[in-house]
GURO-357249 format. One record per residue (C-alpha): residue in one letter; x, y, z. Coordinates in steps of 0.001 Angstrom, whole numbers. Each point is the difference from the previous one (the first is absolute). Layout:
% GURO-357249
{kenu "a", {X, Y, Z}}
...
//
This chain:
% GURO-357249
{kenu "m", {27, 12, 22}}
{kenu "l", {1360, 3369, -1064}}
{kenu "g", {-1184, 3413, 1318}}
{kenu "r", {-2569, 891, 2608}}
{kenu "g", {-3725, 701, 98}}
{kenu "s", {-1590, 804, -3349}}
{kenu "g", {3460, -133, -1641}}
{kenu "e", {587, -3546, 1048}}
{kenu "e", {894, -2444, -2834}}
{kenu "i", {663, -3712, -399}}
{kenu "g", {3300, -791, -1784}}
{kenu "t", {2954, -2363, -13}}
{kenu "y", {2020, 194, 3209}}
{kenu "v", {3376, -572, -1720}}
{kenu "e", {1429, 1717, -3043}}
{kenu "k", {-707, -2989, -2276}}
{kenu "l", {-2896, -972, -2339}}
{kenu "m", {-1943, -3193, 444}}
{kenu "t", {734, -2017, -3138}}
{kenu "s", {-1634, -3324, 938}}
{kenu "e", {-2891, -1371, -2186}}
{kenu "l", {-1931, -335, 3348}}
{kenu "f", {279, 3495, 1357}}
{kenu "g", {-3536, 883, -1129}}
{kenu "n", {-1128, -2150, 2988}}
{kenu "v", {990, 2935, 2224}}
{kenu "i", {-3462, 1318, -829}}
{kenu "d", {-1455, -2710, 2166}}
{kenu "l", {2227, 709, 2953}}
{kenu "c", {-1480, 3315, 991}}
{kenu "p", {-2641, -602, 2767}}
{kenu "v", {-1960, 3204, -730}}
{kenu "g", {-128, -254, -3789}}
{kenu "a", {2233, 3015, -646}}
{kenu "l", {1938, -1876, -2615}}
{kenu "i", {-2177, -649, -2994}}
{kenu "p", {713, -974, -3674}}
{kenu "k", {-385, 3033, -2274}}
{kenu "p", {-2429, -1662, -2554}}
{kenu "f", {-2359, -896, 2806}}
{kenu "a", {152, 3216, 2115}}
{kenu "f", {-3362, 1480, 947}}
{kenu "n", {-2130, -2327, -2217}}
{kenu "a", {-2055, -1712, 2661}}
{kenu "r", {-940, -189, 3683}}
{kenu "n", {748, -3126, 2062}}
{kenu "w", {-3722, -807, 394}}
{kenu "e", {-397, 29, -3824}}
{kenu "l", {2605, -2749, -507}}
{kenu "k", {-189, -3712, 151}}
{kenu "g", {3008, -2317, 653}}
{kenu "t", {515, -3335, -1723}}
{kenu "r", {2860, -2539, 251}}
{kenu "a", {1462, -907, -3338}}
{kenu "l", {3040, -1493, -1806}}
{kenu "m", {2329, 2234, -2009}}
{kenu "l", {652, -1441, -3459}}
{kenu "l", {2620, 2597, -911}}
{kenu "m", {2572, -1651, 2344}}
{kenu "q", {1476, -3452, -397}}
{kenu "l", {-888, -1304, 3508}}
{kenu "d", {-3638, 1241, -113}}
{kenu "p", {64, 1719, 3391}}
{kenu "t", {-3261, 783, 1756}}
{kenu "f", {-970, 3680, 443}}
{kenu "g", {-2865, 2173, 951}}
{kenu "l", {-2074, 1350, -2867}}
{kenu "i", {-1917, 3156, 833}}
{kenu "v", {-2895, 866, -2286}}
{kenu "k", {-2654, 2738, -251}}
{kenu "i", {-3194, -657, -2033}}
{kenu "g", {1734, -2645, -2001}}
{kenu "l", {2994, 2188, -920}}
{kenu "f", {3562, -1267, 625}}
{kenu "l", {1508, 2826, 2169}}
{kenu "d", {2747, -1144, 2324}}
{kenu "i", {2116, -2902, 1229}}
{kenu "n", {854, -398, 3688}}
{kenu "e", {1788, -2167, 2446}}
{kenu "e", {2749, -2634, -408}}
{kenu "w", {3284, 511, -1784}}
{kenu "i", {-567, 707, -3686}}
{kenu "s", {2005, 1536, -2862}}
{kenu "h", {-650, 3388, -1702}}
{kenu "k", {-1542, -1822, -2941}}
{kenu "t", {-2553, -1716, 2301}}
{kenu "r", {-828, 3161, 1997}}
{kenu "f", {-512, 2426, -2895}}
{kenu "f", {-897, -1988, -3135}}
{kenu "y", {-3756, 693, 479}}
{kenu "d", {627, 3607, -995}}
{kenu "g", {864, -1133, -3531}}
{kenu "l", {-2958, -2313, -233}}
{kenu "k", {-2347, 2848, 933}}
{kenu "r", {1302, 2665, -2438}}
{kenu "q", {1620, -1809, -2888}}
{kenu "r", {-2298, -2941, -589}}
{kenu "p", {-1500, -531, -3523}}
{kenu "n", {-3664, -605, 141}}
{kenu "d", {-689, -1249, -3521}}
{kenu "p", {1787, -2340, -2484}}
{kenu "m", {1966, 1776, -2680}}
{kenu "i", {809, -906, -3602}}
{kenu "h", {2968, 1167, -1973}}
{kenu "g", {-1533, 2156, -2815}}
{kenu "a", {1052, 2358, -2706}}
{kenu "y", {2998, 2295, 319}}
{kenu "g", {1417, -2143, 2744}}
{kenu "l", {-2596, 1111, 2557}}
{kenu "f", {-2022, -2125, 2392}}
{kenu "k", {-3756, 433, 160}}
{kenu "a", {-2382, -1121, 2748}}
{kenu "v", {-2579, -2698, -1015}}
{kenu "s", {-2506, -2159, 1698}}
{kenu "w", {770, -3424, 1415}}
{kenu "c", {-2166, -1626, -2686}}
{kenu "d", {1973, 1692, -2795}}
{kenu "a", {3351, -882, 1610}}
{kenu "l", {-918, -3628, 564}}
{kenu "a", {-1178, -263, -3565}}
{kenu "v", {3232, 1220, -1492}}
{kenu "i", {2178, -2486, 1934}}
{kenu "p", {-1325, -3290, -1477}}
{kenu "e", {-249, 1608, -3432}}
{kenu "v", {3746, 641, 29}}
{kenu "m", {857, -3353, 1748}}
{kenu "h", {-1751, -2040, -2699}}
{kenu "q", {2413, 1494, -2561}}
{kenu "m", {3088, -1248, 1885}}
{kenu "k", {1754, -3319, 183}}
{kenu "p", {198, -1608, 3436}}
{kenu "e", {3813, 437, 165}}
{kenu "e", {-426, 3769, -696}}
{kenu "i", {-2066, 595, 3187}}
{kenu "v", {1606, 624, 3399}}
{kenu "r", {-1435, 928, 3379}}
{kenu "v", {2075, 1862, 2659}}
{kenu "a", {-970, -352, 3710}}
{kenu "g", {556, 3081, 2201}}
{kenu "k", {1250, 246, 3573}}
{kenu "l", {-3486, -98, 1544}}
{kenu "f", {-1478, -2531, -2349}}
{kenu "d", {-2254, -2529, 1949}}
{kenu "a", {490, -3742, -77}}
{kenu "k", {-3540, -719, -1240}}
{kenu "s", {611, 2069, -3248}}
{kenu "m", {3349, -1705, -428}}
{kenu "m", {-1703, -3369, 52}}
{kenu "a", {-2403, 1186, -2701}}
{kenu "l", {2996, 967, -2214}}
{kenu "k", {1851, -3322, 426}}
{kenu "p", {-736, -3412, -2672}}
{kenu "r", {6605, 8911, 4539}}
{kenu "v", {11849, 13034, 11948}}
{kenu "e", {-390, -2240, 3013}}
{kenu "s", {-2898, -1169, 2217}}
{kenu "t", {-555, 2777, 2560}}
{kenu "m", {-1475, -2345, 2622}}
{kenu "v", {2736, -2631, -265}}
{kenu "n", {2609, 2795, 230}}
{kenu "a", {-1642, 1264, 3155}}
{kenu "r", {112, -3529, 1526}}
{kenu "i", {3719, -358, -949}}
{kenu "r", {763, 3320, 1656}}
{kenu "k", {-1833, -1052, 3151}}
{kenu "t", {1934, -3307, 93}}
{kenu "i", {3270, 1919, -409}}
{kenu "h", {-706, 2175, 3096}}
{kenu "a", {-1200, -2970, 1989}}
{kenu "t", {2716, -2557, -771}}
{kenu "n", {2787, 1947, -1699}}
{kenu "a", {-472, -2254, -3026}}
{kenu "k", {2319, 399, -3082}}
{kenu "v", {-1703, 1001, -3276}}
{kenu "g", {1626, -62, -3522}}
{kenu "y", {-1511, 633, -3387}}
{kenu "i", {969, -227, -3661}}
{kenu "g", {-1363, 2776, -2217}}
{kenu "p", {372, 3702, -632}}
{kenu "p", {994, 2152, 3012}}
{kenu "t", {-3186, 705, 2049}}
{kenu "d", {-768, 1643, 3321}}
{kenu "f", {-1961, -2493, 2171}}
{kenu "n", {100, 2163, 3120}}
{kenu "y", {2187, -2440, 1836}}
{kenu "n", {3546, -1274, -166}}
{kenu "c", {648, -2712, -2505}}
{kenu "e", {2824, -1328, -2277}}
{kenu "h", {-107, 847, -3677}}
{kenu "l", {1458, -3182, -1459}}
{kenu "g", {-45, 909, -3722}}
{kenu "t", {-2220, 947, -2940}}
{kenu "g", {-156, -2906, -2304}}
{kenu "r", {-106, -3798, -504}}
{kenu "q", {3806, -314, 311}}
{kenu "t", {-292, 830, 3747}}
{kenu "l", {-2596, -2751, 407}}
{kenu "v", {2371, -2432, -1806}}
{kenu "e", {2923, 895, 2341}}
{kenu "i", {-2275, -624, 3051}}
{kenu "v", {-1125, -3400, -1329}}
{kenu "l", {3534, -1044, -620}}
{kenu "g", {1035, 1068, 3535}}
{kenu "h", {2334, 2767, -1194}}
{kenu "h", {-1956, 2872, 1504}}
{kenu "f", {464, 1315, 3577}}
{kenu "f", {-3777, -236, 570}}
{kenu "f", {-213, -3710, -908}}
{kenu "s", {10, -1343, 3552}}
{kenu "t", {-2555, 2571, 1154}}
{kenu "i", {-2512, -1017, -2718}}
{kenu "l", {693, -3728, 579}}
{kenu "n", {-1034, 470, 3582}}
{kenu "a", {-2931, 2339, -777}}
{kenu "k", {-3305, -1121, 1394}}
{kenu "n", {-2460, 1440, -2579}}
{kenu "p", {1819, 1287, -3133}}
{kenu "i", {-2120, 1905, -2534}}
{kenu "i", {57, 142, -3818}}
{kenu "g", {-1307, 3295, -1428}}
{kenu "g", {-2611, -23, -2672}}
{kenu "g", {1985, 2487, -2142}}
{kenu "i", {2106, -2845, -1501}}
{kenu "l", {-3118, -1159, -1815}}
{kenu "e", {212, 3014, -2301}}
{kenu "r", {3671, -496, -840}}
{kenu "l", {1164, -1430, -3368}}
{kenu "d", {2384, -2319, 1863}}
{kenu "k", {-2610, -1321, 2444}}
{kenu "d", {389, -3625, -1068}}
{kenu "a", {3721, 117, 705}}
{kenu "i", {-589, 1683, 3361}}
{kenu "f", {-2502, -2709, 1042}}
{kenu "t", {2451, -2710, -1025}}
{kenu "t", {2649, 1627, 2229}}
{kenu "v", {-2415, 355, 2883}}
{kenu "d", {-1089, -3617, -403}}
{kenu "t", {3623, -1062, 369}}
{kenu "f", {300, 1952, 3269}}
{kenu "v", {-3298, -1499, 1231}}
{kenu "e", {1591, -3450, -252}}
{kenu "k", {3030, 1135, 2032}}
{kenu "g", {-1731, 1982, 2756}}
{kenu "n", {-2852, -581, 2394}}
{kenu "i", {-2399, 1965, -2240}}
{kenu "v", {-2890, -2553, -305}}
{kenu "r", {-1078, -1564, 3210}}
{kenu "l", {-3221, -1616, 1427}}
{kenu "d", {-884, 3317, 1669}}
{kenu "w", {1217, 2377, -2675}}
{kenu "n", {228, 165, -3759}}
{kenu "g", {2677, 2535, -600}}
{kenu "f", {-54, -695, -3824}}
{kenu "n", {-2965, 2335, -227}}
{kenu "v", {-260, 3454, -1669}}
{kenu "l", {-1219, 3133, 1671}}
{kenu "l", {-2366, 1063, -2825}}
{kenu "l", {-343, 3558, -1146}}
{kenu "n", {-3852, 122, 29}}
{kenu "v", {-2932, -2058, 1215}}
{kenu "a", {-1083, -1237, -3398}}
{kenu "q", {3299, -1751, -712}}
{kenu "a", {-615, -2690, 2563}}
{kenu "a", {-3361, -1019, -1563}}
{kenu "a", {1486, 219, -3527}}
{kenu "f", {2824, -2415, 881}}
{kenu "d", {-2331, -2419, 1740}}
{kenu "l", {-2309, -22, -2995}}
{kenu "g", {2821, -292, -2550}}
{kenu "l", {-684, 3387, -1578}}
{kenu "v", {3559, 868, -1104}}
{kenu "l", {1654, 1695, -3022}}
{kenu "k", {931, -2611, -2631}}
{kenu "s", {2963, 1991, -1332}}
{kenu "s", {1531, 3449, 438}}
{kenu "n", {-1198, 1105, -3432}}
{kenu "s", {-3500, -1577, -51}}
{kenu "i", {-1628, 3427, 282}}
{kenu "e", {1967, 1701, -2741}}
{kenu "f", {-1493, -2017, -2893}}
{kenu "t", {-3607, -211, 1166}}
{kenu "k", {-2851, 1752, -1698}}
{kenu "f", {-2579, 6, 2785}}
{kenu "v", {1057, 993, 3571}}
{kenu "y", {-2467, -191, 2938}}
{kenu "l", {1311, 2067, 2885}}
{kenu "i", {-1906, -981, 3196}}
{kenu "g", {970, 2414, 2709}}
{kenu "a", {3491, 271, -1481}}
{kenu "d", {1239, 3654, 84}}
{kenu "d", {3801, -484, -149}}
{kenu "l", {360, -1726, -3431}}
{kenu "s", {2041, 2141, -2411}}
{kenu "l", {-2089, 426, -3226}}
{kenu "d", {3243, 471, -1918}}
{kenu "k", {395, -3763, 166}}
{kenu "l", {-3173, -502, -2077}}
{kenu "s", {-272, -7, -3747}}
{kenu "n", {-1569, 3053, -1684}}
{kenu "d", {-2967, -1971, -1216}}
{kenu "a", {-774, -1644, 3313}}
{kenu "f", {-3525, 343, 1359}}
{kenu "v", {138, 792, 3761}}
{kenu "v", {-2837, -472, 2484}}
{kenu "y", {522, 1835, 3337}}
//
């Protein structure tokens, strides 16, 4: 607290900024409600709100949180430890959400159409394509039920918070392979590429004994997007055979996935056949997939989003 009386302000008590992905939770620490998220400020009274427990699909571990709503509108997120994406994503859904389907028309512009018109265009174009020219891309929040209908496709904040808690409680050693990153705790940067992993597997790296005695090692989901992912998995498989990675009480040969839909996709066998399978397709069905680069598609591809 800085100042006195009407000039009193709440600020950081040290000359540093809070850089953690979890510092938005400070909003929930104030007992009198003086700390409020700016998008939500002065929008509702407490007696106008209703709280509901829910699961957060924007985070890999699906943490529970308190969903506060007013007359059916998504206004605020409260309680528990959640990331900035979880706490403030509702603001984008409220103000930037398209209400009608759109079709790519003349002069490169999109025009809003009815659902009947949009759903009529899709089969008309699909029937002109060969089966091998059609591809479907599943997004990060794609549900398992829809994946089953298609089948005949930086870091976990919550896991990082648990690792930090373990370090403070047990003084555990943490090492990682990848680009330099600030995890908000002390850890060993072992290297940036596959060669570091090979050195560890061969026992030529100083961190070899530490990993060999590790209780619950973690494989990050980022390797699934690398071109050399097959070689990396082969190297990891060799290390699994040497170390105590797979036990009756722990399967360490598991991947910390980047989003919730990946787990269901792998379980259902919805995976990419080849790295260039999208480039030569003529019909692309994007189902909740927002991060696919359209530059990879051919100029005459028909895209449904």
